[in-house]
C-alpha positions in Angstrom: 4.3 14.2 -4.9 7.8 15.5 -4.0 11.0 13.9 -5.3 12.0 11.1 -3.2 8.6 10.6 -1.6 7.5 6.9 -1.2 3.7 6.9 -2.0 1.6 3.7 -1.8 -1.5 3.0 -3.9 -2.8 -0.1 -2.4 -5.3 -2.3 -4.5 -4.7 -0.1 -7.4 -6.4 -2.3 -10.1 -6.3 -0.3 -13.3 -5.6 3.1 -11.5 -1.7 3.1 -11.8 -0.4 6.4 -10.5 3.1 7.8 -12.0 5.7 8.0 -9.2 3.9 5.7 -7.0 4.4 2.0 -5.9 1.2 0.7 -7.4 0.1 -2.5 -5.7 -2.6 -5.2 -6.1 -2.9 -8.8 -5.6 -4.9 -9.7 -8.8 -4.2 -6.9 -11.4 -1.6 -7.9 -14.0 0.5 -4.9 -15.4 4.1 -4.3 -15.5 3.9 -1.2 -13.3 2.0 -3.1 -10.5 3.7 -4.9 -7.7 2.0 -8.2 -6.9 1.4 -8.3 -3.1 -1.5 -8.8 -0.8 -1.5 -5.7 1.4 -4.3 -7.3 3.8 -1.9 -10.2 4.8 1.3 -10.4 6.9 4.7 -10.0 5.1 3.5 -7.8 2.2 6.3 -5.1 3.0 9.1 -7.3 1.8 7.0 -7.9 -1.6 6.7 -4.2 -2.1 10.3 -3.4 -1.2 10.0 -1.4 2.0 11.3 -2.2 5.5 7.5 -1.9 7.1 7.8 0.8 9.4 8.4 4.6 8.9 8.9 3.8 5.2 6.2 5.6 3.2 5.2 9.4 3.1 1.6 8.6 1.8 -0.7 5.7 1.7 -3.7 5.9 -0.6 -6.5 3.2 -1.3 -9.7 3.5 -3.1 -12.3 0.7 -3.4 -10.0 -1.6 -1.6 -11.0 -1.8 2.3 -14.3 -3.0 1.7 -12.9 -6.2 0.3 -10.8 -6.8 3.5 -12.6 -9.3 5.9 -13.9 -7.4 9.1 -12.0 -9.6 11.3 -8.6 -8.4 10.0 -9.8 -4.8 8.9 -8.2 -3.3 12.3 -4.9 -5.0 12.0 -4.7 -4.2 8.3 -5.2 -0.7 9.0 -2.8 -0.4 11.7 -0.2 -2.2 9.5 -0.7 0.4 6.9 -0.5 3.2 9.5 2.8 1.9 10.8 4.2 2.0 7.2 4.1 5.7 7.3 6.9 8.2 8.2 6.3 10.9 11.0 3.9 13.3 9.5 3.1 10.6 6.8 -0.6 10.8 5.4 -3.1 8.0 5.0 
């Protein structure tokens, strides 16, 4: 993690990472942003403009909960949040 990088931790649950935007629809914690990253409009909830905004997108044990019929569009949206050279 480098200073100024925007790193997104989707579906974080109790795995809260320092210096990251920890995002979860259900988990309650002061360091967690409430948002459904499987739905449209989540970028405003997270405080990013939606494209070329993030250096790193991370998700562990979340994608299997996204309905199959929207998984492709969800991944595409996540990918589109990355800056050029960003990683997912």
